[in-house]
Backbone as XML, in Angstrom:
<?xml version="1.0"?>
<chain id="A" units="angstrom">
  <residue number="1" name="UNK">
    <atom name="N" x="-25.583" y="-32.590" z="-5.876"/>
    <atom name="CA" x="-24.473" y="-32.292" z="-5.137"/>
    <atom name="C" x="-24.195" y="-30.706" z="-4.741"/>
  </residue>
  <residue number="2" name="UNK">
    <atom name="N" x="-25.044" y="-29.978" z="-5.554"/>
    <atom name="CA" x="-25.075" y="-28.410" z="-5.247"/>
    <atom name="C" x="-23.848" y="-27.767" z="-6.128"/>
  </residue>
  <residue number="3" name="UNK">
    <atom name="N" x="-23.355" y="-26.770" z="-5.897"/>
    <atom name="CA" x="-22.463" y="-26.139" z="-6.745"/>
    <atom name="C" x="-21.060" y="-26.387" z="-6.306"/>
  </residue>
  <residue number="4" name="UNK">
    <atom name="N" x="-20.373" y="-26.664" z="-7.324"/>
    <atom name="CA" x="-18.924" y="-26.945" z="-7.261"/>
    <atom name="C" x="-18.236" y="-25.655" z="-6.876"/>
  </residue>
  <residue number="5" name="UNK">
    <atom name="N" x="-16.978" y="-25.713" z="-6.382"/>
    <atom name="CA" x="-16.238" y="-24.521" z="-5.967"/>
    <atom name="C" x="-15.966" y="-23.568" z="-7.080"/>
  </residue>
  <residue number="6" name="UNK">
    <atom name="N" x="-15.646" y="-24.145" z="-8.430"/>
    <atom name="CA" x="-15.289" y="-23.543" z="-9.566"/>
    <atom name="C" x="-16.618" y="-22.775" z="-10.000"/>
  </residue>
  <residue number="7" name="UNK">
    <atom name="N" x="-17.811" y="-23.338" z="-9.950"/>
    <atom name="CA" x="-19.122" y="-22.736" z="-10.536"/>
    <atom name="C" x="-19.337" y="-21.512" z="-9.539"/>
  </residue>
  <residue number="8" name="UNK">
    <atom name="N" x="-19.075" y="-21.886" z="-8.191"/>
    <atom name="CA" x="-19.356" y="-20.748" z="-7.269"/>
    <atom name="C" x="-18.504" y="-19.674" z="-7.326"/>
  </residue>
  <residue number="9" name="UNK">
    <atom name="N" x="-17.246" y="-19.838" z="-7.652"/>
    <atom name="CA" x="-16.180" y="-18.873" z="-7.790"/>
    <atom name="C" x="-16.735" y="-17.981" z="-9.234"/>
  </residue>
  <residue number="10" name="UNK">
    <atom name="N" x="-17.278" y="-18.756" z="-10.145"/>
    <atom name="CA" x="-17.595" y="-17.960" z="-11.277"/>
    <atom name="C" x="-18.898" y="-17.148" z="-11.122"/>
  </residue>
  <residue number="11" name="UNK">
    <atom name="N" x="-19.680" y="-17.587" z="-10.252"/>
    <atom name="CA" x="-20.942" y="-16.564" z="-9.825"/>
    <atom name="C" x="-20.581" y="-15.291" z="-9.294"/>
  </residue>
  <residue number="12" name="UNK">
    <atom name="N" x="-19.366" y="-15.053" z="-8.593"/>
    <atom name="CA" x="-18.879" y="-13.885" z="-7.761"/>
    <atom name="C" x="-18.730" y="-12.722" z="-8.797"/>
  </residue>
  <residue number="13" name="UNK">
    <atom name="N" x="-19.398" y="-11.754" z="-8.518"/>
    <atom name="CA" x="-19.060" y="-10.614" z="-9.484"/>
    <atom name="C" x="-17.743" y="-9.850" z="-9.013"/>
  </residue>
  <residue number="14" name="UNK">
    <atom name="N" x="-16.581" y="-10.451" z="-9.594"/>
    <atom name="CA" x="-15.397" y="-9.905" z="-9.064"/>
    <atom name="C" x="-15.066" y="-8.573" z="-9.398"/>
  </residue>
  <residue number="15" name="UNK">
    <atom name="N" x="-15.763" y="-8.021" z="-10.514"/>
    <atom name="CA" x="-15.522" y="-6.533" z="-10.732"/>
    <atom name="C" x="-16.067" y="-5.691" z="-9.468"/>
  </residue>
  <residue number="16" name="UNK">
    <atom name="N" x="-17.175" y="-6.024" z="-9.021"/>
    <atom name="CA" x="-17.771" y="-5.469" z="-7.885"/>
    <atom name="C" x="-17.042" y="-5.910" z="-6.594"/>
  </residue>
  <residue number="17" name="UNK">
    <atom name="N" x="-16.492" y="-6.760" z="-6.454"/>
    <atom name="CA" x="-15.596" y="-7.227" z="-5.203"/>
    <atom name="C" x="-14.189" y="-6.323" z="-5.341"/>
  </residue>
  <residue number="18" name="UNK">
    <atom name="N" x="-13.682" y="-6.106" z="-6.459"/>
    <atom name="CA" x="-12.491" y="-5.457" z="-6.459"/>
    <atom name="C" x="-12.692" y="-3.762" z="-6.266"/>
  </residue>
  <residue number="19" name="UNK">
    <atom name="N" x="-13.709" y="-3.487" z="-6.871"/>
    <atom name="CA" x="-14.212" y="-2.055" z="-6.664"/>
    <atom name="C" x="-14.502" y="-1.812" z="-5.293"/>
  </residue>
  <residue number="20" name="UNK">
    <atom name="N" x="-15.133" y="-2.669" z="-4.577"/>
    <atom name="CA" x="-15.503" y="-2.459" z="-3.010"/>
    <atom name="C" x="-14.412" y="-2.656" z="-2.030"/>
  </residue>
  <residue number="21" name="UNK">
    <atom name="N" x="-13.468" y="-3.376" z="-2.477"/>
    <atom name="CA" x="-12.397" y="-3.670" z="-1.520"/>
    <atom name="C" x="-11.635" y="-2.358" z="-0.872"/>
  </residue>
  <residue number="22" name="UNK">
    <atom name="N" x="-11.225" y="-1.462" z="-1.657"/>
    <atom name="CA" x="-10.690" y="-0.266" z="-1.051"/>
    <atom name="C" x="-11.605" y="0.379" z="0.151"/>
  </residue>
  <residue number="23" name="UNK">
    <atom name="N" x="-12.727" y="0.405" z="-0.218"/>
    <atom name="CA" x="-13.831" y="0.952" z="0.601"/>
    <atom name="C" x="-13.801" y="0.174" z="1.978"/>
  </residue>
  <residue number="24" name="UNK">
    <atom name="N" x="-13.865" y="-1.180" z="1.847"/>
    <atom name="CA" x="-13.837" y="-2.040" z="2.948"/>
    <atom name="C" x="-12.644" y="-1.802" z="3.641"/>
  </residue>
  <residue number="25" name="UNK">
    <atom name="N" x="-11.325" y="-1.696" z="3.135"/>
    <atom name="CA" x="-10.117" y="-1.714" z="3.944"/>
    <atom name="C" x="-10.322" y="-0.206" z="4.533"/>
  </residue>
  <residue number="26" name="UNK">
    <atom name="N" x="-10.681" y="0.756" z="3.907"/>
    <atom name="CA" x="-10.705" y="2.108" z="4.531"/>
    <atom name="C" x="-11.583" y="2.113" z="5.545"/>
  </residue>
  <residue number="27" name="UNK">
    <atom name="N" x="-12.771" y="1.475" z="5.573"/>
    <atom name="CA" x="-13.720" y="1.383" z="6.725"/>
    <atom name="C" x="-13.188" y="0.871" z="7.905"/>
  </residue>
  <residue number="28" name="UNK">
    <atom name="N" x="-12.355" y="-0.433" z="7.526"/>
    <atom name="CA" x="-11.831" y="-1.043" z="8.812"/>
    <atom name="C" x="-10.754" y="-0.147" z="9.345"/>
  </residue>
  <residue number="29" name="UNK">
    <atom name="N" x="-9.854" y="0.518" z="8.596"/>
    <atom name="CA" x="-8.855" y="1.401" z="9.106"/>
    <atom name="C" x="-9.568" y="2.525" z="9.938"/>
  </residue>
  <residue number="30" name="UNK">
    <atom name="N" x="-10.498" y="3.050" z="9.544"/>
    <atom name="CA" x="-11.210" y="4.025" z="10.280"/>
    <atom name="C" x="-11.950" y="3.578" z="11.653"/>
  </residue>
  <residue number="31" name="UNK">
    <atom name="N" x="-12.486" y="2.525" z="11.478"/>
    <atom name="CA" x="-12.983" y="1.648" z="12.646"/>
    <atom name="C" x="-12.011" y="1.605" z="13.699"/>
  </residue>
  <residue number="32" name="UNK">
    <atom name="N" x="-10.740" y="0.994" z="13.291"/>
    <atom name="CA" x="-9.461" y="0.943" z="14.066"/>
    <atom name="C" x="-8.962" y="1.893" z="14.784"/>
  </residue>
  <residue number="33" name="UNK">
    <atom name="N" x="-8.770" y="3.236" z="13.825"/>
    <atom name="CA" x="-8.350" y="4.457" z="14.659"/>
    <atom name="C" x="-9.131" y="5.186" z="15.551"/>
  </residue>
  <residue number="34" name="UNK">
    <atom name="N" x="-10.697" y="5.072" z="15.074"/>
    <atom name="CA" x="-11.661" y="5.359" z="16.033"/>
    <atom name="C" x="-11.490" y="4.727" z="17.390"/>
  </residue>
  <residue number="35" name="UNK">
    <atom name="N" x="-11.453" y="3.382" z="17.205"/>
    <atom name="CA" x="-11.384" y="2.507" z="18.613"/>
    <atom name="C" x="-10.096" y="2.878" z="19.445"/>
  </residue>
  <residue number="36" name="UNK">
    <atom name="N" x="-9.013" y="2.886" z="18.643"/>
    <atom name="CA" x="-7.702" y="3.175" z="19.283"/>
    <atom name="C" x="-7.808" y="4.677" z="19.989"/>
  </residue>
  <residue number="37" name="UNK">
    <atom name="N" x="-8.062" y="5.445" z="19.109"/>
    <atom name="CA" x="-8.277" y="7.048" z="19.562"/>
    <atom name="C" x="-9.469" y="7.054" z="20.878"/>
  </residue>
  <residue number="38" name="UNK">
    <atom name="N" x="-10.312" y="6.193" z="20.873"/>
    <atom name="CA" x="-11.413" y="6.423" z="21.888"/>
    <atom name="C" x="-10.814" y="5.659" z="23.075"/>
  </residue>
  <residue number="39" name="UNK">
    <atom name="N" x="-10.163" y="4.706" z="23.026"/>
    <atom name="CA" x="-9.298" y="3.991" z="24.090"/>
    <atom name="C" x="-8.177" y="4.920" z="24.835"/>
  </residue>
  <residue number="40" name="UNK">
    <atom name="N" x="-7.535" y="5.700" z="24.017"/>
    <atom name="CA" x="-6.399" y="6.542" z="24.291"/>
    <atom name="C" x="-7.092" y="7.738" z="25.045"/>
  </residue>
  <residue number="41" name="UNK">
    <atom name="N" x="-8.240" y="8.202" z="24.626"/>
    <atom name="CA" x="-9.112" y="9.388" z="25.147"/>
    <atom name="C" x="-9.714" y="9.125" z="26.530"/>
  </residue>
  <residue number="42" name="UNK">
    <atom name="N" x="-10.167" y="7.907" z="26.662"/>
    <atom name="CA" x="-10.586" y="7.591" z="28.020"/>
    <atom name="C" x="-9.753" y="7.786" z="29.184"/>
  </residue>
  <residue number="43" name="UNK">
    <atom name="N" x="-10.239" y="8.623" z="30.122"/>
    <atom name="CA" x="-9.316" y="8.681" z="31.426"/>
    <atom name="C" x="-9.124" y="7.406" z="32.092"/>
  </residue>
  <residue number="44" name="UNK">
    <atom name="N" x="-7.892" y="7.217" z="32.498"/>
    <atom name="CA" x="-7.635" y="5.971" z="33.314"/>
    <atom name="C" x="-8.425" y="5.974" z="34.640"/>
  </residue>
  <residue number="45" name="UNK">
    <atom name="N" x="-9.014" y="5.029" z="35.044"/>
    <atom name="CA" x="-9.840" y="4.992" z="36.307"/>
    <atom name="C" x="-8.855" y="4.703" z="37.403"/>
  </residue>
  <residue number="46" name="UNK">
    <atom name="N" x="-8.526" y="5.959" z="38.166"/>
    <atom name="CA" x="-7.550" y="5.886" z="39.153"/>
    <atom name="C" x="-8.335" y="5.900" z="40.392"/>
  </residue>
  <residue number="47" name="UNK">
    <atom name="N" x="-9.685" y="6.235" z="40.521"/>
    <atom name="CA" x="-10.414" y="6.302" z="41.747"/>
    <atom name="C" x="-10.759" y="4.867" z="42.042"/>
  </residue>
  <residue number="48" name="UNK">
    <atom name="N" x="-10.499" y="4.485" z="43.413"/>
    <atom name="CA" x="-11.112" y="2.923" z="43.647"/>
    <atom name="C" x="-12.550" y="2.637" z="43.404"/>
  </residue>
  <residue number="49" name="UNK">
    <atom name="N" x="-12.796" y="1.529" z="42.807"/>
    <atom name="CA" x="-14.123" y="1.203" z="42.525"/>
    <atom name="C" x="-15.046" y="1.243" z="43.480"/>
  </residue>
  <residue number="50" name="UNK">
    <atom name="N" x="-16.247" y="1.692" z="43.141"/>
    <atom name="CA" x="-17.230" y="1.742" z="44.205"/>
    <atom name="C" x="-17.655" y="0.424" z="44.622"/>
  </residue>
  <residue number="51" name="UNK">
    <atom name="N" x="-18.338" y="0.428" z="45.826"/>
    <atom name="CA" x="-18.672" y="-1.112" z="46.198"/>
    <atom name="C" x="-20.012" y="-1.399" z="45.503"/>
  </residue>
  <residue number="52" name="UNK">
    <atom name="N" x="-20.331" y="-2.882" z="45.278"/>
    <atom name="CA" x="-21.513" y="-3.213" z="44.754"/>
    <atom name="C" x="-21.678" y="-3.292" z="43.383"/>
  </residue>
  <residue number="53" name="UNK">
    <atom name="N" x="-22.716" y="-2.894" z="42.825"/>
    <atom name="CA" x="-23.115" y="-3.001" z="41.308"/>
    <atom name="C" x="-22.128" y="-1.904" z="40.680"/>
  </residue>
  <residue number="54" name="UNK">
    <atom name="N" x="-21.982" y="-0.827" z="41.044"/>
    <atom name="CA" x="-21.083" y="0.061" z="40.372"/>
    <atom name="C" x="-19.652" y="-0.317" z="40.064"/>
  </residue>
  <residue number="55" name="UNK">
    <atom name="N" x="-19.061" y="-1.193" z="40.968"/>
    <atom name="CA" x="-17.726" y="-1.861" z="40.578"/>
    <atom name="C" x="-17.911" y="-2.788" z="39.624"/>
  </residue>
  <residue number="56" name="UNK">
    <atom name="N" x="-18.998" y="-3.704" z="39.508"/>
    <atom name="CA" x="-19.162" y="-4.658" z="38.665"/>
    <atom name="C" x="-19.352" y="-4.024" z="37.258"/>
  </residue>
  <residue number="57" name="UNK">
    <atom name="N" x="-20.242" y="-2.944" z="37.365"/>
    <atom name="CA" x="-20.458" y="-2.268" z="36.055"/>
    <atom name="C" x="-19.216" y="-1.767" z="35.439"/>
  </residue>
  <residue number="58" name="UNK">
    <atom name="N" x="-18.429" y="-1.162" z="36.277"/>
    <atom name="CA" x="-17.213" y="-0.502" z="35.837"/>
    <atom name="C" x="-16.251" y="-1.620" z="35.064"/>
  </residue>
  <residue number="59" name="UNK">
    <atom name="N" x="-16.252" y="-2.787" z="35.899"/>
    <atom name="CA" x="-15.408" y="-3.833" z="35.348"/>
    <atom name="C" x="-15.944" y="-4.325" z="34.179"/>
  </residue>
  <residue number="60" name="UNK">
    <atom name="N" x="-17.307" y="-4.511" z="33.960"/>
    <atom name="CA" x="-17.920" y="-4.925" z="32.859"/>
    <atom name="C" x="-17.508" y="-3.918" z="31.510"/>
  </residue>
  <residue number="61" name="UNK">
    <atom name="N" x="-17.693" y="-2.664" z="31.840"/>
    <atom name="CA" x="-17.365" y="-1.666" z="30.780"/>
    <atom name="C" x="-15.840" y="-1.856" z="30.185"/>
  </residue>
  <residue number="62" name="UNK">
    <atom name="N" x="-14.964" y="-1.948" z="31.315"/>
    <atom name="CA" x="-13.488" y="-2.263" z="30.736"/>
    <atom name="C" x="-13.413" y="-3.561" z="30.103"/>
  </residue>
  <residue number="63" name="UNK">
    <atom name="N" x="-14.109" y="-4.585" z="30.450"/>
    <atom name="CA" x="-14.035" y="-5.700" z="29.592"/>
    <atom name="C" x="-14.539" y="-5.497" z="28.143"/>
  </residue>
  <residue number="64" name="UNK">
    <atom name="N" x="-15.736" y="-4.726" z="28.116"/>
    <atom name="CA" x="-16.408" y="-4.766" z="26.706"/>
    <atom name="C" x="-15.407" y="-3.671" z="25.808"/>
  </residue>
  <residue number="65" name="UNK">
    <atom name="N" x="-14.881" y="-2.647" z="26.609"/>
    <atom name="CA" x="-13.816" y="-1.917" z="25.872"/>
    <atom name="C" x="-12.804" y="-2.702" z="25.252"/>
  </residue>
  <residue number="66" name="UNK">
    <atom name="N" x="-12.087" y="-3.715" z="26.020"/>
    <atom name="CA" x="-11.086" y="-4.586" z="25.554"/>
    <atom name="C" x="-11.536" y="-5.446" z="24.305"/>
  </residue>
  <residue number="67" name="UNK">
    <atom name="N" x="-12.824" y="-5.854" z="24.504"/>
    <atom name="CA" x="-13.271" y="-6.802" z="23.486"/>
    <atom name="C" x="-13.495" y="-6.096" z="22.219"/>
  </residue>
  <residue number="68" name="UNK">
    <atom name="N" x="-14.000" y="-4.711" z="22.506"/>
    <atom name="CA" x="-14.313" y="-3.874" z="21.291"/>
    <atom name="C" x="-12.889" y="-3.740" z="20.565"/>
  </residue>
  <residue number="69" name="UNK">
    <atom name="N" x="-11.906" y="-3.399" z="21.321"/>
    <atom name="CA" x="-10.560" y="-3.147" z="20.793"/>
    <atom name="C" x="-9.980" y="-4.419" z="19.875"/>
  </residue>
  <residue number="70" name="UNK">
    <atom name="N" x="-10.297" y="-5.654" z="20.441"/>
    <atom name="CA" x="-9.900" y="-6.878" z="19.869"/>
    <atom name="C" x="-10.702" y="-7.280" z="18.688"/>
  </residue>
  <residue number="71" name="UNK">
    <atom name="N" x="-11.834" y="-6.636" z="18.614"/>
    <atom name="CA" x="-12.909" y="-7.058" z="17.592"/>
    <atom name="C" x="-12.513" y="-6.208" z="16.591"/>
  </residue>
  <residue number="72" name="UNK">
    <atom name="N" x="-11.963" y="-4.925" z="16.711"/>
    <atom name="CA" x="-11.564" y="-3.983" z="15.547"/>
    <atom name="C" x="-10.247" y="-4.278" z="15.017"/>
  </residue>
  <residue number="73" name="UNK">
    <atom name="N" x="-9.373" y="-4.972" z="15.950"/>
    <atom name="CA" x="-8.034" y="-5.476" z="15.396"/>
    <atom name="C" x="-8.392" y="-6.650" z="14.567"/>
  </residue>
  <residue number="74" name="UNK">
    <atom name="N" x="-9.348" y="-7.477" z="14.828"/>
    <atom name="CA" x="-9.742" y="-8.615" z="13.998"/>
    <atom name="C" x="-10.251" y="-8.057" z="12.660"/>
  </residue>
  <residue number="75" name="UNK">
    <atom name="N" x="-11.193" y="-7.143" z="12.674"/>
    <atom name="CA" x="-11.720" y="-6.612" z="11.543"/>
    <atom name="C" x="-10.866" y="-5.924" z="10.649"/>
  </residue>
  <residue number="76" name="UNK">
    <atom name="N" x="-9.822" y="-5.176" z="11.186"/>
    <atom name="CA" x="-8.772" y="-4.612" z="10.448"/>
    <atom name="C" x="-7.895" y="-5.823" z="9.606"/>
  </residue>
  <residue number="77" name="UNK">
    <atom name="N" x="-7.507" y="-6.790" z="10.495"/>
    <atom name="CA" x="-6.825" y="-7.835" z="9.919"/>
    <atom name="C" x="-7.556" y="-8.459" z="8.727"/>
  </residue>
  <residue number="78" name="UNK">
    <atom name="N" x="-8.633" y="-8.942" z="9.003"/>
    <atom name="CA" x="-9.365" y="-9.508" z="7.984"/>
    <atom name="C" x="-9.735" y="-8.582" z="6.826"/>
  </residue>
  <residue number="79" name="UNK">
    <atom name="N" x="-9.874" y="-7.367" z="6.911"/>
    <atom name="CA" x="-10.043" y="-6.524" z="5.768"/>
    <atom name="C" x="-8.789" y="-6.385" z="4.895"/>
  </residue>
  <residue number="80" name="UNK">
    <atom name="N" x="-7.700" y="-6.347" z="5.593"/>
    <atom name="CA" x="-6.332" y="-6.228" z="4.891"/>
    <atom name="C" x="-6.202" y="-7.582" z="4.238"/>
  </residue>
  <residue number="81" name="UNK">
    <atom name="N" x="-6.556" y="-8.814" z="4.869"/>
    <atom name="CA" x="-6.324" y="-10.129" z="4.373"/>
    <atom name="C" x="-7.199" y="-10.238" z="2.988"/>
  </residue>
  <residue number="82" name="UNK">
    <atom name="N" x="-8.454" y="-9.659" z="3.315"/>
    <atom name="CA" x="-9.533" y="-9.837" z="2.020"/>
    <atom name="C" x="-8.943" y="-8.849" z="0.815"/>
  </residue>
  <residue number="83" name="UNK">
    <atom name="N" x="-8.324" y="-7.735" z="1.170"/>
    <atom name="CA" x="-7.705" y="-6.968" z="0.086"/>
    <atom name="C" x="-6.550" y="-7.838" z="-0.588"/>
  </residue>
  <residue number="84" name="UNK">
    <atom name="N" x="-5.801" y="-8.324" z="0.045"/>
    <atom name="CA" x="-4.784" y="-9.283" z="-0.458"/>
    <atom name="C" x="-5.413" y="-10.404" z="-1.493"/>
  </residue>
  <residue number="85" name="UNK">
    <atom name="N" x="-6.381" y="-11.040" z="-0.622"/>
    <atom name="CA" x="-7.156" y="-12.132" z="-1.417"/>
    <atom name="C" x="-7.634" y="-11.619" z="-2.844"/>
  </residue>
  <residue number="86" name="UNK">
    <atom name="N" x="-8.334" y="-10.562" z="-2.681"/>
    <atom name="CA" x="-8.959" y="-9.952" z="-3.915"/>
    <atom name="C" x="-8.017" y="-9.642" z="-5.123"/>
  </residue>
  <residue number="87" name="UNK">
    <atom name="N" x="-7.000" y="-8.891" z="-4.671"/>
    <atom name="CA" x="-6.003" y="-8.714" z="-5.572"/>
    <atom name="C" x="-5.203" y="-9.878" z="-6.155"/>
  </residue>
  <residue number="88" name="UNK">
    <atom name="N" x="-4.926" y="-10.981" z="-5.393"/>
    <atom name="CA" x="-4.344" y="-12.279" z="-5.910"/>
    <atom name="C" x="-5.468" y="-12.859" z="-6.854"/>
  </residue>
  <residue number="89" name="UNK">
    <atom name="N" x="-6.845" y="-12.892" z="-6.645"/>
    <atom name="CA" x="-7.872" y="-13.291" z="-7.428"/>
    <atom name="C" x="-7.838" y="-12.681" z="-8.625"/>
  </residue>
  <residue number="90" name="UNK">
    <atom name="N" x="-7.736" y="-11.420" z="-8.619"/>
    <atom name="CA" x="-7.863" y="-10.451" z="-9.803"/>
    <atom name="C" x="-6.672" y="-10.875" z="-10.861"/>
  </residue>
  <residue number="91" name="UNK">
    <atom name="N" x="-5.526" y="-10.941" z="-10.209"/>
    <atom name="CA" x="-4.343" y="-11.403" z="-10.895"/>
    <atom name="C" x="-4.426" y="-12.876" z="-11.572"/>
  </residue>
  <residue number="92" name="UNK">
    <atom name="N" x="-5.174" y="-13.661" z="-10.484"/>
    <atom name="CA" x="-5.291" y="-15.063" z="-11.309"/>
    <atom name="C" x="-6.251" y="-14.977" z="-12.405"/>
  </residue>
  <residue number="93" name="UNK">
    <atom name="N" x="-7.403" y="-14.274" z="-12.164"/>
    <atom name="CA" x="-8.462" y="-14.054" z="-13.178"/>
    <atom name="C" x="-7.841" y="-13.561" z="-14.594"/>
  </residue>
  <residue number="94" name="UNK">
    <atom name="N" x="-6.916" y="-12.501" z="-14.517"/>
    <atom name="CA" x="-6.335" y="-11.938" z="-15.668"/>
    <atom name="C" x="-5.464" y="-13.009" z="-16.259"/>
  </residue>
  <residue number="95" name="UNK">
    <atom name="N" x="-4.814" y="-13.881" z="-15.446"/>
    <atom name="CA" x="-3.629" y="-14.875" z="-16.221"/>
    <atom name="C" x="-4.594" y="-15.962" z="-16.613"/>
  </residue>
  <residue number="96" name="UNK">
    <atom name="N" x="-5.755" y="-16.388" z="-16.250"/>
    <atom name="CA" x="-6.576" y="-17.332" z="-16.841"/>
    <atom name="C" x="-7.130" y="-16.866" z="-18.125"/>
  </residue>
  <residue number="97" name="UNK">
    <atom name="N" x="-7.597" y="-15.580" z="-18.260"/>
    <atom name="CA" x="-7.939" y="-15.119" z="-19.401"/>
    <atom name="C" x="-6.911" y="-15.147" z="-20.666"/>
  </residue>
  <residue number="98" name="UNK">
    <atom name="N" x="-5.740" y="-14.809" z="-20.124"/>
    <atom name="CA" x="-4.569" y="-14.784" z="-21.114"/>
    <atom name="C" x="-4.211" y="-16.005" z="-21.470"/>
  </residue>
  <residue number="99" name="UNK">
    <atom name="N" x="-4.319" y="-17.041" z="-20.635"/>
    <atom name="CA" x="-4.152" y="-18.464" z="-20.942"/>
    <atom name="C" x="-5.100" y="-18.905" z="-21.869"/>
  </residue>
  <residue number="100" name="UNK">
    <atom name="N" x="-6.279" y="-18.668" z="-21.770"/>
    <atom name="CA" x="-7.559" y="-18.975" z="-22.529"/>
    <atom name="C" x="-7.220" y="-18.432" z="-23.933"/>
  </residue>
  <residue number="101" name="UNK">
    <atom name="N" x="-6.811" y="-17.217" z="-23.958"/>
    <atom name="CA" x="-6.691" y="-16.498" z="-25.392"/>
    <atom name="C" x="-5.484" y="-17.250" z="-26.056"/>
  </residue>
  <residue number="102" name="UNK">
    <atom name="N" x="-4.493" y="-17.518" z="-25.334"/>
    <atom name="CA" x="-3.145" y="-18.256" z="-25.774"/>
    <atom name="C" x="-3.568" y="-19.573" z="-26.279"/>
  </residue>
  <residue number="103" name="UNK">
    <atom name="N" x="-4.502" y="-20.311" z="-25.501"/>
    <atom name="CA" x="-4.877" y="-21.624" z="-26.094"/>
    <atom name="C" x="-5.835" y="-21.385" z="-27.380"/>
  </residue>
  <residue number="104" name="UNK">
    <atom name="N" x="-6.590" y="-20.572" z="-27.487"/>
    <atom name="CA" x="-7.492" y="-20.344" z="-28.605"/>
    <atom name="C" x="-6.504" y="-20.060" z="-29.857"/>
  </residue>
  <residue number="105" name="UNK">
    <atom name="N" x="-5.519" y="-19.188" z="-29.859"/>
    <atom name="CA" x="-4.571" y="-19.002" z="-30.766"/>
    <atom name="C" x="-3.874" y="-19.975" z="-31.115"/>
  </residue>
  <residue number="106" name="UNK">
    <atom name="N" x="-3.403" y="-21.004" z="-29.971"/>
    <atom name="CA" x="-2.698" y="-21.906" z="-30.214"/>
    <atom name="C" x="-3.566" y="-23.228" z="-30.925"/>
  </residue>
  <residue number="107" name="UNK">
    <atom name="N" x="-4.748" y="-23.442" z="-30.587"/>
    <atom name="CA" x="-5.813" y="-24.166" z="-31.354"/>
    <atom name="C" x="-5.778" y="-23.702" z="-32.852"/>
  </residue>
  <residue number="108" name="UNK">
    <atom name="N" x="-6.219" y="-22.298" z="-33.043"/>
    <atom name="CA" x="-6.312" y="-21.987" z="-34.318"/>
    <atom name="C" x="-4.885" y="-22.189" z="-35.278"/>
  </residue>
  <residue number="109" name="UNK">
    <atom name="N" x="-3.818" y="-21.875" z="-34.569"/>
    <atom name="CA" x="-2.587" y="-22.127" z="-35.324"/>
    <atom name="C" x="-2.413" y="-23.635" z="-35.664"/>
  </residue>
  <residue number="110" name="UNK">
    <atom name="N" x="-2.727" y="-24.686" z="-34.872"/>
    <atom name="CA" x="-2.675" y="-26.098" z="-34.985"/>
    <atom name="C" x="-3.534" y="-26.396" z="-36.146"/>
  </residue>
  <residue number="111" name="UNK">
    <atom name="N" x="-4.848" y="-25.885" z="-36.247"/>
    <atom name="CA" x="-5.930" y="-26.120" z="-37.104"/>
    <atom name="C" x="-5.319" y="-25.622" z="-38.504"/>
  </residue>
  <residue number="112" name="UNK">
    <atom name="N" x="-4.776" y="-24.387" z="-38.574"/>
    <atom name="CA" x="-4.271" y="-23.935" z="-39.875"/>
    <atom name="C" x="-3.141" y="-24.643" z="-40.313"/>
  </residue>
  <residue number="113" name="UNK">
    <atom name="N" x="-2.209" y="-25.193" z="-39.441"/>
    <atom name="CA" x="-1.274" y="-26.112" z="-39.887"/>
    <atom name="C" x="-1.875" y="-27.521" z="-40.438"/>
  </residue>
  <residue number="114" name="UNK">
    <atom name="N" x="-2.714" y="-27.875" z="-39.700"/>
    <atom name="CA" x="-3.380" y="-29.358" z="-40.227"/>
    <atom name="C" x="-4.030" y="-29.169" z="-41.623"/>
  </residue>
  <residue number="115" name="UNK">
    <atom name="N" x="-4.733" y="-28.075" z="-41.812"/>
    <atom name="CA" x="-5.401" y="-27.971" z="-43.166"/>
    <atom name="C" x="-4.399" y="-27.570" z="-44.095"/>
  </residue>
  <residue number="116" name="UNK">
    <atom name="N" x="-3.151" y="-27.572" z="-44.060"/>
    <atom name="CA" x="-2.176" y="-27.150" z="-45.039"/>
    <atom name="C" x="-1.747" y="-28.073" z="-45.742"/>
  </residue>
</chain>
């Protein structure tokens, strides 16, 4: 059947993921700001497009710039969601450890009461 979800989650080095998340978010934000800045710095095309291939090329360049902007927006949104997911998973991992410790203490307490 392969790996179950639980065993797959256990295999993930969450410490490394948590440590790398701020860098991923920072990189996505830098990409987003560079893309926005490059889009803002580019002069508006006010001259009529040249006939033939040049006009098609200019149109394609504009399309690619728009796609790049949309892709950087998506990357930024995904990085933010990843950061939120990692924070939630870290919080859940801490809670599971606390519950496991509480379970062990409870089992030891019940064992001690049973032996009395």
